[in-house]
N, C-alpha and C positions, 0 to 999 in steps of 0.2 A: 738724365739732364745735361745739356750741353753747355760747357764752358767754355770762355775764353781767357787770355790774359793780355792785360795792357801796363805800358809802362808808364808810370806815372810819378813824376818827380823822382826819378830814377831807382822808383820801387815796382816791383811786378804786383800787379793787381788783379785777383780772379774774379771775374764776372760771370752770372749766370745769362745764358742768352735766353732771351724771351721769345723774340721772333726774327724773321729775315723778311725785308721788304724790298723787291726790286721795281724800280720806277724809272722808265728810260734807261739811261746809262748807268745810272747810280743802284747800289746796293747798299742799305741800309740796316745795320743790326742793330736791335733794341736789347740792351742789357741792363741787369740789375746788379748793383754791388750790395754788400753784406750789411751796408749803412743805411740800404732803402733808396740810392742815390739812383738816378737813370743816367745811361751813358748811351750814345748813337756811335756806331762807328760806319764811317762813310767811305765807300769804295766807288770810283769812276772807271767804267770799262774794267779792266783787269788789274787797276793799279789802287792800292791803298792810300786813303788821303789823309784822315785823320779820325781821332776819335773825341767827341765832346760830352763833356759833363751838361747835363740837361735839368734845367729845373721848372721849365713850360715851354712848351709847344707852342709859337704863335698862330693866330688863327689863320692867317693868309700867307704864312711863308711856305717857303719850297717844301720843307719838311713837312708841314701838316698836309701839303697837296700830295707830296708822296706817300704819306701814310695812309691818305685817304683814298686815293686811286692807283696806286700801285699793287702787284701781286705779293699777297703776304703769305708767309709760310709759318707754321709752329717751329718749336724749338727740336722737335724730334722727327721733323719731315727730311726726307732723303734729300731735297734741294738744299736745306740748310747745312747738313753734314757734308755735302758735296763741297760747298762754298768755305764751310770753316774747317776744311780738312787738313789744313796748314797748323803746324803748331807753334807758329811765330807769336811773339808778343809784340802788339800794338802800339806805337808810340804816341801816347797823347801831347801835342806840341802847340805852341801860342800860334795865334791868327798870324803875327808876323812871320814866325818860321815857316807858317804854311806858304804865303805868299811867296817868300824866297825857293820854298819848294816847288812851287807849281812852276814859277818863271824858269826853272832849270828843266822841267819834264815837258811843258805844253807851250804850245803857240799862243799868242794875246788870246785868239777867239776864243779857244777851249780853256785856256786860265782863267776869263772874267767869266764864261759858262758857269765853271765850276764854282769860282767863288760866288756868284749869283745864288748859288745852292745853298750857300752857307748864310743867309740871309736872317735866318734865326738866331745866329752869333754874332755876325757884324753888321754894324749901321748899315743899311741901304744905302745912305748917302754917301759914305765911302767906299763902296764898290760902285756907285754910279761914277764918282770922280775918278776912277781907275777907267770905266767904260769911258769917258770922255775923252782922258788925255788918247787911249788907244783909238779912238774914234778919229779925233781931230787929226791926230798924226797921220793917219793914213790919208783921211781928206786933204791935207795940205801936200801930201805927196801925190797926190792923183790917182790914189789906189783907192777909187770909188766902190770898186765891188767888194775889196777886203773890209772897209769902213760901212759898207751895208752889213756885211756879214757878220761884224761885231756885234751890231745893234740888235740884227735879227735873231743871233742865239741867245743874248743876253735877255732878250723879249721872251724867248722863249723858255727862259728859266724865270724870269720875274715880268710876269704880262703886264703888270699894273704899273710898271715902271713909266713914268709921264716923259722922261727924256727919250727912251726908247721908242714909244709910241709917236712921239713927235717927231724924230727922225727918220722912221721907215715910212713917213707920209710924205716927206720932201721932195719937191718936185725933181732933184737930182737923182732920185734912185727909181723913178719911173719904170727903166728900162730893167733893173733887176726884178721889181715887183712883177711885171710881165713875165720875166724868165721863171721866177718861183711860183708863179699861178700856173704855169702847166707841169703838172706834176709828172705826168707822163713822161714828158720830154724829158725833165730833170733825171727821173728815175733810168729812164734809158742809158744816161752815161755814166749815173750815180755820181755826180759830179760834187755833190754836196753831202757825205755819207751821216753827217750829224744832222741836219736839217731832217734828210729823207727817215732817219730813226725815228726822230719825233712826230714827224708826220704820221708815221706808219703806228706809231703808239696812241697818238692823238685821236686816230681815226680809226680803232680799235682791229687792227692789223688786216688789212684790205688783204683777202685772198693772194692776188697777184704778185704783192710784195714780198710775201712771208720768204719764199726760196732765194730771191735776192739778197733778203736782209740775213738770212743763216749764213748765205757765201759771204755778205761784207763782215760777218763775225769771225769767218775763218781767216780771210785776208788780214784782219786785225788781231789775230790769234788771242780771241775772246772766246775759249773753250766753254766754259761756266755759261756764257749767253747763247750760247748754240743749244748747250742741254736744255737750259732754259725754255729757250723759244721752242724747241720741240714738245717738251712737255707739256708748254700751255698752248701749242697750236699744232699739235700732231695730227689733227685731223686734215690739215692743209699739206702737211709735210711728209706723211708717211709713205704717200704713193711716189713722191718725188726723190726720196733719198734711199739710199743703200744703208742698213744699220753700221756697216762699218765707216760710213761717212761722222757717224756720232764722234766726237772727240773722248771717248773713255779708255785711251790706252794708259792715262797716266793715275787711273782711280782702281782699286781692288775690285776682284769678284764681287765681293759682298757688297760694296756700294752700288754697282751694276744691278744685282739681282733684286736690291731693295727699289732702285729706281723703276726696273721693268715691273717689279710684284705693284706699285703702286700705281702706274700707270695703265697696267692691262686690264682692268675691268671696264676702260672707258676705249680701249684700243680695238681695231678692227682687227679679225684676227688674219694673220698673216704666217704663213710656212717660213719663213727668215724668222721672224720672232720667235716663233716656238722652237727653231733649230739654235737661235742664240740663246734661248734661256736653258734648253737642253746643255750646251755648252758650258753653261754657266754653273750648272748643277742645280736650277731653280725648279725642283720637280714638286715641291708643295704648290707653287705660283699656277705652275701647269695645270695641276689636277685641280685648284681650286677655280681656275677658268673653266675647265670642262666641266665641272659641276654647276656652274653658274649658267653657261652659254645654253641658249635653246633655238638659237637662230641657224644653225647649221650643222652637219654631220661632224662627228669627232672622228679624227682621223685616228685607226687603231696604231698604227706603227709609232706614231706618239707617243699614245697612251703606253704602249709596250715598253717605250723606253724610259718612262717617266714615272709609271706607279710601282715597278719594285723597288725605286729608291725614294719612296716620299718619306717624309721623317715619322717617326712611331708616333710623336707627338701631335702633329696633324692627322695622322691616320686613326688616332684615338678618339681624336674630336669629331671625325667626318665621317667615320666608316659605315654609317648607319646610311649615307648618301652614296658614298663610293663602292661599297658592295653590291648593292641593286644595281648600280650603273654599269659594273663591268661584268656582271652576269647577264645584264639585257644586250651586250654588244657584242658577245664573241660566239659565233657560231662553231669555232673550232672547238670542242669540249678539251681535247689535251692542252692546246694553249691556254684555255680558260682556268684548266685547272692548276698548271704551271702557277699561272699569275696569281689566282687564290691562295694556294699554298705561302707562297712567298709574303702575302700580305698577312695571312691568319699567322704565320711564326711572329711576326711583330706585333698582332694583337693579342694573343693569349695571354701574355705576361700582364696585361693590364685591362681587358676586357673580360666579363662575364662570359663563361660559354654559352649560357642561356640567350645572351643578348646575340652573339654572334650567329648562332643557329637561327634566331628568328628573323636573320637578314636575308640566309642563304638556305634555309631548311627544304624548301621546294626543289632543290638541285638533287639529282644523285652522282654528282660529282666524286671521285674517289676521295677527296680533301674534306667534303661535307660528311661523306661515308665516315670518316676517321675521328671527326669532332661527335658524330653521334655514337661511335663506339666509346669513346673517351666518357663522355656522359654516362653510358649504360655501364662502364666497366670501375667507375671511379671508386664506388664503396664496396668493390669485390675483392675482397683479400686475397682470393685464390686466383686473380686474373692480373695481379700486378706487373708479370714478365710481359705479359701482351701491351697492359698499358704503358709500361716504360718503353716500349720498343714505337709505340706512337707518338709519344713526347718526344724521344729522341729525333724521329725523323722530321717533328715540327719544330725542332731547333729548342724545345722546354728543357734545355738539359738540368735545371734542377729538379723539377718534378721528376723527370725520367730516374735521375739518381735516388731520390726517396724509393721510386719502386723497385731499383734492381737491388738497393741495401737490403729492402723488404724480403724481397725472394730469395737474397743471399743467406739471409739467415734461415730461411725455411728449408733451401737447398745448398748447405756450405761446399757441399763436394761437387756442386755443377760449375762449371767454368764459364757458363755462357752469360750469367748475370755479372760475374767479375770484368769478363771482357766487356761488357757495356758500360760498366761503372768506370774502366780505365779510357774508353771511348770519351764517355762524357764527361770527364774531368777534365781531358785533353781539350776539348772542344769547348769547355767552357774557361779555358785558359788559366786552370790549375795544374801546371805541369808537375808540382811536388805530390799532389795527390793521385795525379795517374799514375808516375813513377811506381808509387807504393802498390797500387792494383796489378802495375806490370811485373814487379817482382813476387806479388803473392800469385799470380799466375804461372810463372817459373817455377815455384815449388811444388805446384799439384800437377798430378799425373793426367795427360791429357785423357779428356772424355771419348 
């Protein structure tokens, strides 16, 4: 469960994260407090703006539209974790404090655009008054383009506002309406990034605009937005970007593995992506992809690098798919047997021998023969030394120790089981017991 802290009345309050919503430039985190209250955390581009305690979401507010039309991710989603990786406590400030803060950080156009996004908390008439002040000031100064942009962006945040709608249709702004109607020309110079970003979002990410938008995010140092855009639009971006263009440098390998593991099932196979996953140690994700893909041949050199390092937990859950897959792919029996041996070492401690053999018993590989031998000798008290040797070779040191201890009791003068007990305990990480058998060996005559 993801948590965050806010500063409220000089006290830190821990809140449970419910979801993250990304809508245009705004990221909105819904959280719940212990008392059942709902708080929304608002971030604009890469800037934290405010936290708002929220009793209700008004039907026609920007917040309602964002929650309805934005990209939403659960509390445990990798993008939520990436976005909230900072341990900062976020301050809840008053509306007046927020207005003062915005004046210091943003131009008049962006300041009004951001305030319009808080119409769930500020009376729209108050925001409209601020809009009129800036609009008429620019207009009186003959700065008609800036006046037009004020109401244009304000309208994007509050499309039902009557003042913005009236001013956008005024004859003074016909030239700018014509300019903005030619979206291709506007995009060629990327002359109004804020408007273009809104246009791209509202028109469901036209293919030709996605890479320029990604580049604009880079110019504005909006690393999370680049990662978010790639996640949501990777079909359009993966052929236009190398993976090192994604701004993951600030994030831990674990975060990157989670990102690619989440995205991999819907991502077209690329050699670069697999090599990236290998470098991050995402072996389970690679094996999972190979198990699911039916569209193309599996590259054995990638499988060679990933399969030996797959986690024991993943292997135990998927061995009934993994073992038949690898035995069907390799023509080189020696190479196959070496890989199979590594996997069997991980499986024997958690998987029944009969279940393992059921997957691979049709092969005559040395490792398979050893497994059959184990099954044959398990209940034979006269063959415990041979059984112990097989267990030792397959890395089952506890089972090997039990066999050699039995054999040592039957033949106390034979140094061979003692030597194996020394090696088995050493391999098992028990240096103290290994030393005991080493000392015992020193007291016995050589056989």
